[in-house]
N, C-alpha and C positions, 0 to 999 in steps of 0.2 A: 505493501498500499505507500500511498506517498505520503510526505512528511506532513501535511496537513491533513492525516486521517484523525479522526474526531473519534474517541471511544467514551461511549455513553452506558453509565450504569444506572440501574434500577432495579429493584427487588421485582417489580412486576413487568411484563410485558405484555401491555394490552394492544388490540387492535386502534385504540385512539392514538395512544404513544407512537405506535408505529408509523400511522399517517402521517403524524404531525412531523415527526423526525423528517422522513422520505421527504416531505415538502419542505422544511427548513432547511437541511442539508442536503439532498441531494437533489432538489431541482432549483432551489434560491440560491445558497452558498456553492453549490456545482462543485462538494466536495467527497470524500468517501467516508465512511464512518463506520460505526459499529455498534450496536448496543446489547448489554450482556446483563443477566442478572445474575451471571456468578461474580463476587464480588474480587475473589482472590485470583480469577483469569483477566478483569479488569485492571487490576492495580499492577499486575506485570504486562499492560500494554505499553508498547512505547507508541512516545505522541502526543496530542492534546486528550487530556481525561475532564470531562464532565460528570459530576455525582450529582443524579437525579432521585435523591433518598432523603429521608426525613433527619439523618446525622452527616454533618459535615464531617468530611476527612483530613487530617491534619499533614497532607502531600503533595499542597501546591495545586490539587485539582479545583477546576470552578464548582462550587458547590451551588444548584439549581435546587430549592425546597419545593416538592411537590404541596398543589393545593388540596390534590384529591380527585378533581375532576377528571382524569385521565385513568384514572383506577375503576371509574364507575360506568354501571350500565344502567342505561334509563336515562328519562328526560326529567329534571325538578328542577326548582329555583334555586338559584345560587346565591348568595352574599359575594358581591364583584371586587370588593376593596378597592377603589377606583384610589387614585394617586397622580401626582405629577411625577416627571423625572427626565431629565435631559430634554427640556424643551416638549415632551410628548406628555400623553395620558397612559397611564397603564392601567391593567386590571390585574386582581390576584397578587396586590401587594401583601406581602408577609415577611421581609427580610431587608429591616431598616438598615442602611449602612453595609447593606452586602454590595458586592461587585453587581450584582443583578439582583435589584430589591424585590423582586417578583416573581412568579410562576410563568415566564415567557411561553414554555410549552401549552399550558392550558390555557392561556390569553391568547394565543394564536389559534388554537384548536375552537375557542368559544366563539371567536369571530368568523374565522371562514368556513364552519360548519355549520354557520347560521343558528347557532345554540337556541338564542333567545325566541327565533321564529317559530320554534316548534312550541313554546310555552304559551298556556291563554293569554289574552289580549284583546282588544277593541281593535276592529278591521275597521278601513275605510268605506266609503259608499261604493266602492268596486271591489270588496272584500280584498283588499290587499293589506299586508303589514304593513303599518304607519312609521315612519322615520321617529317622529315623537316618542314611540314606544321602545325605540331602540337605547342600548346606553350609549351611542355615540351620538345620538339628539339630546338625550338628557344631559350629557356632560359635556355639549358642545365641542367635541372632536371629529365630526362628521368630516368635517374638510379638509381630513389631514389623515393619509394612508398611515395609522399608527404602525400596523402591522409591518411594513417596510420600515419603519424608521426603527423600531425595535430589532428587528433583522442587522439593519444598518449599524447599530450601536452593539449587537452580540458581536459581530463581525470586526468591529474595530479593538472591542477589548480581547478577544482571542488572536487578533494580530500585535496589541501590543505588549501582551503578557504572557501568550502562550505560543507566539511565533507562527502562528496561522498564517497561510495564505489561500486567496480564492480567487476564482475566476471572476472578473467583474461583469456585471451584466450592464447592459446599453439601454439608454433611454430610445422609446419608441412611440410614436404617434400613430392611432390606427383610425381613420374615419371611416364611420359606418353611417348608412341610411334605413329610414324605415319608408316604404312606399306604399303609404296608406291611402292617398290619395291621386293617382297618379295624373288626372285630368282635371280640370274643375267643370270644363263644359264639352270638351269632346268626348265622343265614343259613348256616350250615355243614352240609356234608353229613351224614345218619347215620352214615355210617363216620366221619369223621371226629370227631363228638360221642362215639361207641363207643368209638374209641380212647383218645379224651381222658378218658372217665368210666375206663375201665382201668386208664390210667397212673395217674393221682389216686389210684385205690382202691388199687395197688401202691404208691404212695409216701406212702398216709395221708394225702392231703391233703385231708381231710374238708371245711374249709370251700371249698376250690373246687369241691368236689361241690355243697355245698349253694348255695352262690353260682349256680351253672351252673343248676341247676333251679329257682331264683329267678329269675333272668333269661328263661329260656325261659317261664317260664309267666307273664312280663309285671309281676312284682311290683315290682321293682328296673331301673335302665339298665344296658345292657352298660357294663361298665367301661371299653373302648376306645372308647366312643362320646362324643368331645369336641367335636365338631363344630358343636352348636347355642352352647357356651358360645363356643368360637371364634368363630362368626359374630357373638356378642353383643360381645364384645371387638374384634372388628376395625371393627363400626359404629361402639362407642363412640368411636372413635379415629380414625375415618375412615380406614384403612388398606386397601389392595388386597392381598392378600398371593396368592403362588403355591403350590399343589398339585401334586404330583407323585404318580403312580396306578402303584401296580406291577398288574400285568396278565398276568403269566406262567403258566406253567403251574406247578400247586402240586409243589415239592419241599421237599430240604432247608432251601434257605435261602427259598424263593419261597413263600411260606404265604397271601398274602391269597386273598377270598373271589371265584370264577371270575367274571372280567368279565362273563359273560352271564348272572350272578343279576340277576332284576329288582331287588332291591334295591340291589346294587352299581350297576347302570346308575343308576338315581333318586339316587342318591350322587352319581354323577359329573357329572350335569346340574343337580343342585341346585349346587354346589359351583362349577360354572361360570358361574353368576350372582352368585355373590359374590366371585370373586378369578378368576385365571388358572391353566389347570390344562396340565400339563405331562405327559410320560410319565417312569415310573421304570423304566427297559430293568432286567428281570430279572436276576439272578444267572447263569443260565444264556445269558442272551443275550450276555454279554460274550464268552463262545466261540463264539457262531453268531449272525453280523450278520443272518441271513436272521430271527432270531426279534425282533432290536429291530424291523424294520420290520411284521411283524406284528402285534406287539405297539402300535407305533404307528397302525396301521390301525384295528384294534379300537378303540383311543380316538378317534380322528378319526371313525369310521361311530357312535359313541354322540353324538359330539359334534353331528356334522355340520358340523364347522369344519376347517381344517388343525390339527396339533400341529407345532408350532416347537420346543417350549422341551422339556428332559430334564436331568435328572439321574440318574447309576448306582445302581443298588441298591449297597448296600454299598461306594460311592466306589469301584466295583472299574470301573479302564479302563487303559487301556495307550494310549503313542503310539508311532505314529500312527495305530496301527489301530482302535481307537474313535472317535476324532474323523473319521477319514474315512468309516466308516459311518454313522455319524450324518450328516454331509453328503450321502451317497447317499440317506439317507432326507428331507432337505429338512429337517433341524434348523438353527434358526438361532441358539440361544442353549443354552449348556451350563453347568451348575452345579454339576459334580463338583469343581471346582479346589479342594482342600482335603484334607485326611488324616484319614482315620478314627481312625488311633491318636494324633493330636494336635490340641487346637486351634491357630489360629494362620493366618498367609499360607503357602502351601504356594508360590505365587508372587511373593511380595514385596511383593504390592500388594494393596489393597481394591476397586482399579477394574476393570473391565472391560476386555477387548482382545482382538482379532481373532487367532486361532490362526496361528500361523506354521507351516507343514509343513516341518519342518527336510531331511525326506528328498526334499521336492520342492523347496525353496529358492524358496517362493511364499507369500503371503498368501493366505489363505483368507476365506470369507463367516462361517466359523463364532466369533460372539462366544461369549468364555469370561468368567462372573460367577463369580469365587472369592467364598467362605465362609470365614467365620472361626472359626464357633461351632457345635458339635453336640451336642447335651443327651446323646445316648449315647457320644459320644467322652467326656465327662465320668463318666458312669455307669459304663459298661462297660469303657473305656480305663485312664481314669486313677482309677477309683474314688473319685470324687468326692462326697460328700453334696451334697443341693440346695444349702444355704448356701455351703459350696467353691466349686460352680461358679458362682452368682452371683458371687462375687468374681473368678471367672477371665474370667468375660462382662464385668464392669465393667472389668478394665483392657484386655482388648482393644476395648470401645466405645470407652473414653476415648484409646486408641490412633487409631484409625481418625477419631475426630470431631477430634485434633488436627491431622490433615491434609487435613482437609474429606473426607473418601473416602465409601464407601458398603458398612455395617456388613449383611453378610449372614447369616442365622443359620437354622439347622436344625434342626426340632421334628418330633416324630411325633406323632400324633394320639393312640395308646395309652398315650405317658408322659405326658397332657394330661388323661388322665380321671380314673376313681376305683377303678383299680387300685392295691390295698395296696403292690406293689413299688415303685411308684412316687409314695408319699407324698411330699408336701411341694415336687415339683416343678412344680404348677400354680402354689402359693402364690408361687414365687419366679419363674415366668412372670408373672405378673401385676407382681410389684415390676421385673421389667425394665421393660415396657411405662412403669408410673408414672415410673420413673426417666428414663425417655426423652421423657416428654412434660410432665415437671416437676409432677406431682399426686401 
C-alpha cells in the first residue's frame, strides 16, 4: 500500500461505517485505507492510524470518538450537538479540545444518507421535505458545503501531523436544464390554444394575444425557445450539459408538449447530439411509480438508447420511495438533491454519493448528484431579481470552488428565452459563464 494508506480501528464493523469510510477515503480523498476490528493488528500497521473507539490510545494515532449513530440499526430522532469549528458548523460535537472535536464519520453519514428526511415532520403543499425542517436550515448553514469543508479540514490535519498525501480534486461547474415547457405557443393543440386565448382575453392581456398571433404566423420566435442560443453558448465554451425532459401527461403541473408530437421528438433527438439527456419524471409520477417507467420508456424509445439520468419535476421526491422506484427503472444517476424553496446544499456536500437506503441498511447503485442553485428558486421562492440572484449564485459558486467541489446548476429553457417575465435572466446567465471562464 502507498505511504498515505490510512488504517482505521473500530471495535464494530457496520454497513453504515463501511459506507461512510468508502465515500470519505475511497472517493473523496482518493487514498487507500483499511478498517480493522482487531486492535493488535491495527497497532502494528505502518502508516497513518485513526482510532474510532470510545478510548484514546497514547500512541500518536488520531482519535475520533464515536457518537453511536454508525453502530445502530433503525431510524430514531437524535441529539445532534451542533457547534462551530474552523469557520464551519459541525454535528455530534463530543470532544472539546480534540484535534477533531466531533464524530466526523457520524456527521457525514447523517447528512449524505439524509437521515433527517426519514423522521416524522411536516411537508409542504407539494409533499416535499421542507428546508426549514433540516438541521442546515435551522442552524443557518444551508449555504455552506459543510461536509466538503470537514473533509478539507481532515485532509489538512492528516497532512500536517501524519504525513498524509492525497490526490487533489478539481473544481467543476455542470450546467443542467429542465425542459418543462418547450414552447410557449408553438405546437400546442387547438384546445390549449383556444383556452389560453380566452384566458388572456378575460384578463385583458392584449400583449400576449398579439405575441401569440405573431409567433404562430412565424413572424417572431417563440419566447420559450432558447435552444439555439444555449447550443451556441455551450459550443463557445466547449461544455457538455444535461437536459431533463418532462414527458408526463398534461395536468395542472405537467404542461409540456406531448412527447409523441413530431416537433418534440425532433427536439429530443437534436439535443441528444449536443448533450446528455435525462428524464424529468412528472409531478404525477411521484405518486404513481408506474408512470415513471412509462415516461422513461417513451424517452428511451425516442432516443433509441437507455435512459440512466433523472431529476424529479418540482424537485418532488420522498425517501426511500422515489429512489427505490428509480432503481427499479434502471436509473443510475439522480439529480434532485436540493431544495425548491432555498438554494444551497441539501446534503451538506457539492459532491456525488451513492444512495444509502436506511430502511434496508444497505448501499445502492443509485448515484446522487446534489445541485446548489436553481433560477426558479431565486425568482419565485426568494423573489430575487436577476442581479440579486447572480450575487447568491456567486456566493455559492465561491463556496464550492474553495473546496474543489462540483457546482451543479438548474435552469429552464423558458427562463432563458425572450419571454418578458424573465427579462434580464439571460444576461445574468451569460455573466455567470463569463465569470467561470474568466472572460
